[in-house]
N, C-alpha and C positions, 0 to 999 in steps of 0.2 A: 178428203186430203190431209196429212197428219200433221199439227201445230206444232212453230219450235216459236219460246220463249223470240229470240235473235230471229223468228218472217216480221215484216213491218210493209204496212205497204198504207199509212199513213203521209204528208205532205210533208217533213218537220222529224227527223230520227229523233234527235236531242233540242236539248231547248238552254244553250248557252250561259243563262245567265247563272253566273256565280261559279263557270266548274274556266276561267282562263286565268284565272292570276293566285286561286288557294295551291289547288295542287303544284305548284309551282317552290321550292325552294332558293331564295339566294338570302345571302349574309347581306346587308347594310352597305351599302358600294356607296361612294362618293364621285359622283357624274363630274367632269369636265365639264367647265363652262359655254362649249360648244353644245350639249346637250342641254345644262339643259336650258336653252332657250333655242329653243322647233325653229325658230324663223333662219338661224345659223345654222343649221343642217346641208349642203349643200350633197353634200355627196356619201351614198348612202353602197354598199355590197351586200350582197346574200350568196350563204356559197351553201348548194346543196351538192354532193358529188353522186345521184343515184338514179335509180329510173323512172321511166316516164308517167306513172303514177304519182312518185313521190315527188315527183318536181307540180306537175301538176297540184298537189295539196299543199305544195305552198301558196298557191295567190290569195289564200286567205290572210299569209303572213307580209306577203303582196300590196293587197287595196287597204289590210290596216298601215302601213309603212307611209304609201304615196296620201288617209286619212290623215294621216298626223303630222304630217312633213311635207303639203303638200309642196313647196320650192322645191324639196330635191328629188335630185338624179337617180335611182336604182338602178344597179346592173347585177346581173344573175351572174355568174360562177356556177355553169354545169356539166356535166361530161358528152360528150357530142355526141348528135342525138335528138338530145333529151328539151331541147332548147326549141322543137317544135313544138311541144307545148305549148309555149308561153309565144311565139312570132308573133302574135296581132296582139300580144297584152298590153294597154297602153300603161302600164302600169311602169316597163320594162323600159329602163332606157338602154342600153341592149345588153345582148348578154355571151361572154365569155366561155371561150370552149375547151375544154382539156381533152385537147386527143388520144385516146387511150392506144393507140394504131403505131405510135411512135412509140411505143415499149418492142413491136419486132418488127423499124425501120434500124434499129444498128444504138450505141450508145454517143456515134456524136452526130446525128437526128435528131435522138430524145434530147438533148443537152439544149440547142439550137432550138428546136422548139419550147423546150420550157421558158429557159431565156426570152423570146419573142414574148411570150404572153405576159410572164409574172414581168417584163418592161414596158409591158401591154397596160397593166391593172397599175402597175406603181405611178405611172403618168396621172393621174387623178384624185391619187390626193385625198385616199377616201376618210373622211369625219369616223362613218360609224361601219364595220364590219357583222355581221351574224353570218355564224359557223352552226349551219344546221349538218355535216359530217362526222361523221364520229375517225375518219382517213386521219390521217398524219401529215401529207401536204395540205390541207384546209385549215390544221393550224400551226403551218410552219408561212402560208398566205398571212395570216392571222399573225403572226408576228414583225417578219420582213419586208409587213408593202406600210412598217408602221404607224395600224389607224389612229385617229382621236381615242377610240376605244373599241374592242373586240370584245363579243360573250359566245360561247358557247354550249354546249350543254358535260355536264358532269360524268357524264360512264362511268362506267361500275369498270371497265377495261381498259380504261387511258386514265384512271388515279395513281396520276404519278404525280410531281415537281412539273416532268415537262409538261405537260398538256396545259399543269399552271398555270407555268409559266407562256406559254406562248397566246394565251385570254385577259385580256383587263381585271374580265370573270365568271363566274362560272354560274348555269343554273339546272339544283338538282332535282330533278322528277324521278322520284319515287315508285310515283303507279305506273309510268307508260306503260306499259305491257295492258293497262287496266280504261283507256281511255282513249278518244278516236288520232290517227297524227294528224289532223286538222289543230287537234287543246293541245295535241305537243308542241307542233310548230313554234302557236303563238308563245306559247309557254316562253320561250328566251327572249320574250319582251317584260318579262315581270321586273330586269332591276328598273328600265326604265318608265317606269310604273305612267304607259299612258291611256287616255282614258273612251276615246275612240277605238273600239275593239270592230273587226270586219269578219266572220262567221264564215262568208260566203265564199266556196269555192267556184273559180269562172275558166270558163275554155273559152276562148276566142276564138272569131275567123274573120277571113272581110272575102271584101267585096272579089278577089278574083276567084276566091274560094267559091261563093255563094254562086259565081259566071260558070266555072268548070265545074260544079255539081248538076248544075242545071241540063250542059254539054247532052252527060254523060246519062243523066234521066231521060231527055230529047232521046238520045240514043240508044236505047233500049226500053222506051214508051211505057216508063215506073211514071206511078201514080205516088196509090195509098201503097203499105206496106210496112211490112214488118219486118226490122232490126234484125239478124241473129250476129252475132263476134262469136265463133264456138271454140276460139283459138287462145292459147296464154303463152307465155316466156318457158313455162316447165307446165310437164306431159299434165303430170301428180294434180293443178289447178280446173285440166280442163274432161271433158266427159265421154264415152264411148259414139265411134262417128254412128256405131246404128241405130244409138239411142239420136242423134241430131235427127237421125232421117226418116226414125216415127214420128215427131213431133211436129215436121214437119211437112208431114204425112199427114200430116193431122192439121193440118194448119189451111194444108191447098184442096183437099178436100174439105175445107168450110168455106174457099175461093178469096183465100188470103194471097196475097200474093210475100214470098221473101225472097232478101235481100241480104248475100252473105259474105261477111266482111274477115280481111285478118291479112295479117303481112306479108313480106313476098320470100317466108323466109321455108325452103323449096319442099324442110316439112311439115308444112305447116299447107303449105298449100297444097298438099299432095295430100292429108289429111279433112282440108274441107274436098279436093273430089271424091274419097271414100264417103262423104256425109250424100255427093249429090247422086254420084254411086244408086246407094241408094235410096232414090226420092222416085215415084211412084210418076210424077206428073211435074220432071227437072224440065218443063217448058216454062214453070211459072215460078225457078229457081232461076237469079239471078246473081250471079258468079262477082264478086265487087276485087279481091285480095288479092293484096297484088297493086292494083292500082291506086290507090286514097295513100295522101298525105295526111295529118294527123287531121289536120283542122280543115281538112275535106271529107275526112269523115266525121265529124261534128259537125259542119250542115246535116248530113244522111242522120245523126244520130237524134238529131232539132228536131226534125221533123219527119220520125217516124211514128208512127200510131204505138209503137210499142217497141219496147231493147228487149234482145234475151241476150243474156252473154252470162261466163266465170267469171273470178276475180284476176279484171287483167283490167290496161288503162280505160279499155275500152263503158268499159262499167262504170270505175268514177269520170268520166268525160257523160253519158249518161245522166250522171246524181250532178252532175256539175250546171246541164243541161235542163235539169225536169225534168226529163224527159223518163214513162212511164215507164218500171222495166222489172223484169223478174230474172231474178242472178240466183247461178248454180254456183257454190260453196261449200268451199275444201279447208283444208288444215292445217289453212294461216288464220289470224290472230283475229277472232270475226267485229274482239272491239276497237281494230287500231286499224281494219281495214274494209268493215261494210260503208256498201253508199252513204254518205252525208249529204243528209238534208234531204232527202229527195224522195217519190214516188216509189215503193218497191214493193216488191217482194221477194224476200233470200229464200230459199233451198238450203242448207246448212244438212252434211252431208253426214257430217257428228251426229246429228240422228236416226241415224239409222243403224250404223259403223259404228268402233273405237277410229278412233284417228290417230294417227300421234302428235306429243308435241309442236306448237306451230315454230322450238328454235330448234327440235330434235328431226328435221325435218330432212332426206336425203334426196335434193332438188334432179335426184341425174334420177331415181326412181321411179321405174314404168308403171307402175302401178299408178289405178286411178282412179281415187278416192272417194270419184262424185260418180262412179259410176253405181254405189251403194244408193242412189235418189232414182224411184223406182221412172219411166214414161211416163207416165196415167197423173200420179205424182206435179207434177210440171207440166202437160197438156192442164192439168183444174185450175195450176196457176196463173195460164197465161190464160187460157177459157172464162175468168174473174175478169181482169184485163180491158180482152174483150170486149163483155156484156156492158166492161165498165164506160167506156166508148163513147157503146151504142149509140 
């Protein structure tokens, strides 16, 4: 198999020492008295209005806050649906939800929904708000909720007096594209000068998730398995269905049981159906796509012999759970989004073909960049992990 500098099979991909505070730039900040005495901090709000994987990668920040402010209640403000990533996370007191569906429900419903959310947040009188988002909505909350102190990022596209006015202080991250998202998130803590920093991503699940998965496994006689999540939010992040079929055929010929997982979207379900249609031994392929909540998927990933997937939230879940993984990666920024501190082998499409710059990707494209990755190379990577686990 062709080697690439970003391919990694070590248990820890980065050493966090010396990387947490130096890259972030922030002017000298006079913290209010309440933040200088950590025991006085009672309420913290973290805002992350992004996708599932982005929310999961905030958990090192949440863990760090809890370690430094153990008595504080930490709330989060997220897009609806993404709260499943933190449903069982014990550091989170409450998840407030931005319902993006309201924008299609008419102006009256939208105003009413915004008012309810704002009033609910205002009741908590936050001592500290950390804004990890670049949306104006998030900045407005930092100002209008009147916290004791608020911190945001200095984004080039938000280099305006109004963005600065909405936050108590801003943190510069001039080389964000060169560092992992986990470290970029932690940079927002620079003004607080915290000493106890966690870089561990946490994917939690509860007893009810374990019980639900146990029932599924009993019903389908699932015991020893390799889990494959072939799908992603965008088609350009996926591999051809026939390529996955060939990989699965190799695995089932070797006596492996394969679990296929994915979301409920019709296009996603059709894609997985196409994969199964190309399988020579479909009886050894168990399709659980569309049937699992994210914490339930976490249970299955946690107990898998091996995870195989693409650049998706499931990939980040496997990394958080320290499940060995083979990952197919396309034009997303490798520095920011590769599996974090986890055992994995990464095959990058850019080693086989020219890829667009991460900032120039057309998310509506039908081009599957991962198709440049040969099936034989993926099989070699998978077999290397299978041999290692024997």
